[in-house]
N, C-alpha and C positions, 0 to 999 in steps of 0.2 A: 479510373478507379484505383485508389491507393491500396496495393495488395499487402505491403509490409505492415506489421502491427505497430500502430502509433502509441499504444498505451502500455505502460509497464505491467508485466504480469499477465498480459493477454495471451490468448491462444492463437496459433497459426490457423488461417483458413484452410479449408479442404478444396482442392481443385480436381474436378473429375467430369466425365461425360454423363455419369449417372450418380445421383446423390440422395441421401436421406439424412435428415437432422431431427433428433428428438431429445427429450429430457432424460433418457435412460439408455445406456449403451446396449444392453441386451435387446431392447426394442428396436433400436436403430439397425442392429445386425439382422433382426428378423425381416426388416424391410429390404435390406440389401440382398438377403437370400431370395426374397420374392422376385427381385429384379433379375438376379442371376439365373433363376429358374424360368425365365421367359415372360415374367410379368411386366407391367408398365408402372408408371408413377403412382397411379391410383391403387393398384395391387400392393405396391410397397407401402403406401400410406396406411392401408387397411391392415396389413400384417403387423405394422408397427403399432397402430392404435389398439388392435386386439391384444397384442402382447403387453402393452402398457397397463391394461386393466389388471394384469397379474403382477408385473414387476414394479409398478408404481401405484399401489392401491390407495395411497394417501391422497392422491390427487384426482383419481378417476376410478370408476367402477362400472359394472354392467348395468347399473341403474341410473346412468347419467344421460346427458344431452350432448349433441354435437352439431357443428357447422362446417361447411367447406366451400372453398373457392377453387375451381378447376379450370385450368387452361388446357383445352383439348387439342391444341395445335392451330386452331383458327379462332376460337371464341372463348370468353370467360363465362363460366356457369356458376351459379350460387345455389347452395343447398342448406335449408334450415331443417334440422332434425331435432328441434327442441320440443319437449312434450307439453301437454296441456293440463289444466287443472281438472281434477276429478269432478264428476257431475254433482257430487254432494257439496262442493265448495261454493255455496251461495254466500252473499254478504251476511245473511242471517246466521249461517253456520258459524261465523266468527263473531257474532254479536257479543258485546261485552269486552272484547279485546281492544287494547289501544294500538297494538301493532302485531304483525305476523310473528309467529314463533321463529326462532333461529335454528333449532334442531328438532328432531322427532317427526312423527308421522304428518303433522300439520304443516310440514314444509315440502312434502313429497308430491310432485306432479308426476304424470305418466312418463316413464323414461323413454326418450326418443332416439337415443344413440344407436341402438341395435338396428332400428329401422333405417337409419342413415347408412350404416354399413351395407345393408342389403341393397339399398337403392343405388349407392355408388358402385357396388360390384356389378349390378345388373346393367347399369347404363354405360360404364366405362371400363370395367375390369376385363382382363384376359384370362386370368387363372380361375380354376374352379373355386367357388366360395369356401368350401370346406378346407382347401389347401392353405388358406390364409390363417387358419387357426393352429397350424402345426406347432409352432414354437410356443405359443401361449399355453396350449394344453400340456406340452412337455414340461414347461417351467412350473405349472401348477401341480402337476402330478409327481414329478421327480425332484423339484426344488431348485432354488437359485440362491446365491448369497446376496443378502440385502445390502444395497449400496448406502453410503454414509449419510447423505442429506435426507434420503427417504427414511432411514432409521430414526433420525432426529425428529422428523415430522410425525412419524408413527408414535413415538414416545410422548410427544407434546399433545397428541389428540386424546390420550387416555383419560385424563381428568374430566374432559368435556363430554366425552361420548360413552363412557364405560357403562352407563345405566340404560342406554338405548336398546330396544329389542334386537337381539341377535349379535350385537357388536362384540361383547366379551368372548362369546363362544366361537366367533368367527375369526377374530383378528388378534387375539392375545394368547400367549403361551404361559400358563400358570399366572395369569393376571398381568403379564408384562409384555411389552412390545419386543420384537426381535431386535437384536443389536446389529450394528454394522458388521457384515461378514458372516452373520449367522444364516444357516440354511433355512429357507422358508418354503414349506410345502402346503398345498391346499387342494387335496384330491377332490373334494366336493365341488370346488370351482372348476376343476378340469372336466368333471362330468357335465356341468352346466354348459361350459363352452362347447363340448362335443355335441350336446343336444342342439344348441343354436346352430352349429355348423351343419349338422346332418339334416336339420329341418329347414335350413335357410331362414331361420328366425321365426318360422310359423309357430313353433312351440312357445316362443317368448310372448307373443301377442294374442294367440288364440288357442293354444294347446296346454299341455301339462305344466310347463313353466309358468304360464300366466295364471293358471289355477292355483299353483303352489304359492305364488306371490299374493294373490287375492285372499286365499285362505289364511296366510300369515298376517296380512293386514287386518282382516276381520277379527282375528284372535288376539291381536296386540294393540288395537286402538286406531288402526287406519281405516280408510273408507274407499279405497280403490276397488273397482268392480271389473268383472270380465268385459263389460261393455266399454268401460274406460280404455282398457287395453286394445280392444278390437277397433275402437274409433281412431286410434293413433295412426298418423301417416306423416312422413316428411314432405316438405314442399320445395319445389324448384323455384328459385326467386331470381329476379334481375338485380345484380349487384349495384350498389350505389357508386357512382363515379364522380370524383372531384379532382380537378386539376391543381397541381402544385408545381410551379416552375414548368419544366418540360415533361414532367411525369404526371400520371393520373393515379390517384389512390382509390382503390376499390374496397368497399366494405359491404358486409351483409346488412340489408335494410332492417328496420325494426320488426320484431321485438329485440333484435341485436342493437347494441349501443355504439357500434363503430362510427356512426354519424358524429359522435362527439369529437373524434380525432379529426374528421374532415372539417367540422365547424371551427375547431381550434386553429387548424392550418389556414383556413380562410381569414380568420381574425388576425393571425400573425402576418399574412400577406398584406392585409389592409393597414396594419400597424407598421409595416416596413421593418420587420424584425431583422432583416439581413443588413440593415445599416450598422448594426453592432457586431463586433467580432464574435466568431464562434468561440464557445467555452467561456464567454464573458458573463459576469453577473447581470449585465444589462439585457443580454439576449435571453438568458434563462428566466429573468424576471418577467419578460414579455410572454414567454412560453407558459409560465405558471399562471399569469393573469388571464391569458387566452383560454387556458384549460378550465379555470374557475368559471369564466363566462359560459363556456360550452356546457359544463356540468349543470350550471343553474338552469339552463334551458332543457337539457336532456332529462333531468330528474323531474321537471314539471310537465313535459309534453310527451315523453316517449312511453310507448306501450305496445301491446299486440297491434299489428298493423290494422286489424279490423276495428280497433277502437281509438286509433290516433285522431285527435281533434284538430291538430295542426299538421298539414302535409309536410313531408320531408323536403319537398322543393322549396317551401318557405323557410325552413330552418337552414338550408344551404344556399339561400339567395345571397349573391355577392353584396348587393346593396344593404341587406339586413345585417350581414356580418360586418360590413364597414361601420354601421351605426353602433355595433357592439364594440368594435375596436376603438372608437372615439372615447369610450368610457375609461379606457386604460390610461392611467397617469404613468408616463415613462419614468418618473422619478420617485414613485411611491406605490406601495402595495395597497390594494383596495378590497372592498367586499362588494358582491354583486347579487342581484336578484334576477329572476327570469325576465327575458325581454318580451316584446309583443310582436312576434312575426305575423305578418298578414297572411291569412289563409288563402289560397288560390286553389390451497390450494387446487386446478385445471392443468391439462397437459396440451401442449401445442407441438405440432410436427409439420414437416413439409418434405416433399419428395419431388424429384425431377428425373426424367429419362432422356436418352439421346435422341429420341424422336421429337423432343420439344415439349412433351406433356409435362405440366407442373401442377402441383396441388398444394394448397394451403389449408390445413385441417386442424381443428381444435375440438377436444371433448373434455367433459368436466363433471365432477361431483360437487363443484363449487367450493365451499369452505372445508378444507381438509378432506376427511372421509365423506363429507356431505352431511346428511341428516343424522348419521350414526346408526340408522336402521339398516339391518342386514338380513335379508330373507334367506331361507335355506338354499344351499348351493352357492353361497358366496356372492349373492346379488346385493351389492351395497348401493343404497339409494341416495341420490343427490338431495340437496335442500334448496332447489331453485325457487320453490314457492315462497320462501322468505322474502323474495324481492317484490312480491305483490304489495299494493297499497290497500289499506283499509279505509282510506279517506273517501267519503261519499262523493261521487261524481268525478273522482280523479280518473284520467284515462287508463291508468294502470290498476284500478280497483279490481280486486279479486272477483271472479265469476266463473261459472262452470264452462269447461271447454276452452278456456282462455290461456294464452301463453304469457308468462310473466316477463317483465323487464329482464334482459340478459346481458351479462358482462363479457361472455367469452366471444372473442373476435378474431377470426382469421383475416389476414390482410393480404393485398396483392398490389404490386405496382406495375404499371405498363408505361411504355414510352412510344409515342406515335402509333398506338394501336398494337404494339408488340409486347410480349411478356418481358418483364425486367426482374422482378423479385417476388417470391412468395415468402412471407414472414409473419411472425406473431410474437407477442410479448405477454405470456400468461401471468395471471396474478390479480384477480378481482378488478377493482377500479384502476389498477395500474395499467391495464391493457390499452385504453385509448391514450393515456399519458405516455406509455412506452412507444406507441405508434408514432406520435408526433416527434418524439426525440429520435427515434430510429429513422424516420423519413428525412428529417432535417440533416442528420449525420450523413445519410446516403446521398441525398440530392444536392445539398448545399456544400458539404465538405468532401464529397467524392470518396467516402470511406467504404471499404469492403464490408460484407455482412458480419464477419467476426469482429471487426473493429467497431462497427456500429453497436454491437452487443457489449463489447468490453468497456465502452465509454461509461464514466460514472453517471449515475442517474439521480433524478429528484422525483419525489412523489407527494401528491396531496393525499393523505391517508383517509380512511373511512370517516374520520371525525373532522375532516377539513384542515388538519394540521399539515404543515410543510415539513417534509423530512428529506434528507439527502444522504447519500452513501458516504462512508468514511473516506473513500477515494476522491471525493470532490475536492478540488484545490481549495486551500484555506482562503486564498484571496477571493474566490467566488463566494464562499460562505460569508465572509466579512462584507462583501459587496451587497449580497442579498439582505443581510441584516441592516446595512446602512440605508437600504431602500424600504425598510419598514417590515420586512418579513421576519416572523418568528421561526427560526430554523432549528430543527432537531437533527443532529448528526447521528446516524445509526452506526452500530459497530460493523466491522468488516465482514463478519459472518452473518449479517442480517439477511433474512429471506424475504424481506418486505418489498423488494424492488423488481419482482417478477423474474421470468426466465425466458429468454428469447431463443428462437431457432429461425434460421433464414437461409434461403438459397437464391442466389442471383445468377442471371444469365451472363456468361462471359462473351459469347460470340453472337453475331448478328446473322450469320449464314444458316443454311439448313442443317449443318453439322453442329449440334448443340453441345456446349460445354458449360459447366457451372462452377460457381465458387460458393461454398457453404460455411456456415458458422453455427456453433452451439454455445450456449451461455455457460461461462465459468462459474456462475452462481449456483449451479445445480450439478447433478451427476451426469449430465447429458453428453452426447457424442454426435458429431457430424462425420459421415463416412461416405466413401464413393469408390467407383472403379471406372 
């Protein structure tokens, strides 16, 4: 593994026996504190995640969803803590609409994230649940200076969300967002956090907090009920495993869309992408085409696992992926439709401790602050429901109690059945695209996690257009254009290319040590001891 930074302006990686990496320094330090107080990697991840709901509200809130991959020292576990559609959300409920709303109550499914915190703590944690809330409560009650990127995201959200129930009263000061360095306090959120901590989440799903959210929904146009909250539960799932070189990439199964990264890597292997030099237009061309092929399938077939009409084994079948790879013209950009497999703003963080436990964790309100709806007590709801389809018969068609298509993806690499790296690249549909770029940098180019993050990225945006970072070499941009791609070069300060956090294992023996990185595109921090 190349430890020295190969890219200009990149950060140095962090080497330590215990490590935490997240998108906000205060949250990272909350995780480090949990480790120093006798907690393990899961305790650290939870303390970090809980703090992030306060110090990075632009990306996640108490009304969001979460997923995790946990290496317990012997085995990899997967947890899906995404919420389900309210009982009222029948196809008839949305009759007359051409598509799901993008913000507002009709995008709010039951928040699953808090139930995920509880489940992770009960199954793997060492510290008392309430202790994990210490820093988050302190920052909400006594304040913290808002960091620069978050201040910018906060400001940009106002024109979109200012008229949603509870948003202006909760997150604006005299109609404005806090500026970078301004102290932000939210005592009502501190009270909510304290109640979640003291009741171990019982209040959030069956008690006073649930009733407060339901009453607010009924008063302002939502349809969530007490039964919707009471029916919520996270699921332990078997991670999807897909080999790439000597490594295995693990992703959460559907309704998570991590399978898109695995499919793209399989297509790239079948297309022999490694025949072209790293950082060349030719290799990046193949990455882009493979991702377009994977997206075509995923947007057609992926849904809640209970309604999947094509099994994941068919989508990951090597022979099927080889037939998809044949469609790629190595000399020209193409357009692709779904194949026919035979049936048979988000915050990401990771933590590792010297016992060898590692966790890859992600939670999100989806687009910016999410739906824009904020219940009393600072409970900002996500807008994951916008990802449902209204198309009759589509596997992802909205229905009561169903989980929507999900973009947030924790990832994990193993080698020979042993842990290698916990990583993630947050940012909507950038996530599977970031995963393949990250994996190929790590596996094929032997770069350390920080260098994998620092490398210039490309992205197929939500409209299908190809964008690249300003740091992408001009020769690569020209080469992609010569291959028929319409390339838009984004400014240096663009936030469109996601934010990575990663921790890789340095040693193979029982005495664990790690190398960690945090994305320079955000305010984040990797730290350790």
